C-alpha positions as CSV (number, residue, x, y, z in Angstrom):
1,X,144.6,99.1,86.8
2,X,141.3,98.7,84.8
3,X,139.5,95.8,83.8
4,X,139.0,94.5,80.5
5,X,135.8,93.9,78.7
6,X,135.0,91.4,76.2
7,X,132.0,90.7,74.1
8,X,130.1,87.5,74.8
9,X,130.9,86.5,70.9
10,X,134.6,87.0,71.9
11,X,134.2,84.8,75.1
12,X,132.0,82.1,73.4
13,X,134.8,81.5,70.5
14,X,137.5,81.4,72.9
15,X,135.4,78.7,74.6
16,X,135.1,77.2,71.4
17,X,139.1,77.0,70.9
18,X,139.6,75.1,74.2
19,X,136.3,72.7,74.0
20,X,135.9,72.2,70.3
21,X,139.3,72.4,68.7
22,X,141.2,70.7,71.5
23,X,143.8,73.3,72.4
24,X,145.2,74.2,76.0
25,X,143.3,76.9,78.2
26,X,146.6,78.4,78.8
27,X,147.8,78.2,75.2
28,X,144.5,79.9,74.2
29,X,144.5,82.5,77.2
30,X,148.0,83.6,76.2
31,X,147.2,83.9,72.9
32,X,144.0,86.2,73.7
33,X,146.0,88.1,76.5
34,X,143.3,86.9,79.0
35,X,144.0,85.1,82.3
36,X,143.2,81.3,82.4
37,X,141.2,82.2,85.4
38,X,138.7,84.3,83.2
39,X,138.9,81.6,80.7
40,X,137.9,78.9,83.2
41,X,135.1,80.8,84.2
42,X,133.9,81.5,80.7
43,X,133.8,77.7,79.7
44,X,131.9,76.9,83.1
45,X,129.4,79.8,82.0
46,X,129.2,79.0,78.1
47,X,129.1,75.4,78.2
48,X,125.5,75.4,78.9
49,X,122.7,75.8,76.8
50,X,121.8,79.6,75.9
51,X,118.1,79.2,77.3
52,X,119.4,77.4,80.6
53,X,122.1,80.4,80.8
54,X,119.3,83.1,80.4
55,X,116.8,81.0,83.1
56,X,120.0,81.2,85.5
57,X,120.7,84.9,84.9
58,X,117.3,86.0,85.3
59,X,117.3,84.0,88.4
60,X,120.8,85.6,89.9
61,X,119.3,89.0,89.2
62,X,116.0,88.3,90.7
63,X,118.2,87.2,94.0
64,X,120.4,90.1,93.6
65,X,117.4,92.5,93.7
66,X,115.7,90.6,96.7
67,X,118.8,90.8,98.5
68,X,119.1,94.9,97.6
69,X,115.3,94.9,99.2
70,X,115.7,93.0,102.0
71,X,119.0,95.2,103.1
72,X,116.5,98.6,102.7
73,X,113.5,97.0,104.4
74,X,115.9,96.1,107.5
75,X,117.7,99.3,107.8
76,X,114.1,101.2,107.7
77,X,113.1,98.5,110.5
78,X,116.1,99.4,112.2
79,X,115.5,103.5,111.9
80,X,111.9,102.6,112.9
81,X,112.8,100.6,116.4
82,X,115.1,103.5,117.5
83,X,112.7,106.1,116.6
84,X,110.1,104.5,118.7
85,X,112.3,103.9,121.7
86,X,113.6,107.4,121.7
87,X,109.8,108.9,121.7
88,X,108.8,106.2,124.0
89,X,111.6,107.2,126.4
90,X,110.7,110.8,125.9
91,X,106.9,110.5,126.8
92,X,107.8,108.0,129.8
């Protein structure tokens, strides 16, 4: 089963229906064909102002990049440790 992708405008409009117009989350989710879980996530995300949201997105992207780099460097270190141990055993 594929995951549907919704535009940011669609998500913001769905959030406005709940926050500004006072409709129930379950009602809006059923009408739009999305899960209530998704709608609650959108409400949490889009209730913060755009500049703060952009800053948080940039920070999360940097964290993901650093975690990826850490994983790569750790794997390289482990390979070098094994190689050093192998060659030490061969020469000794």
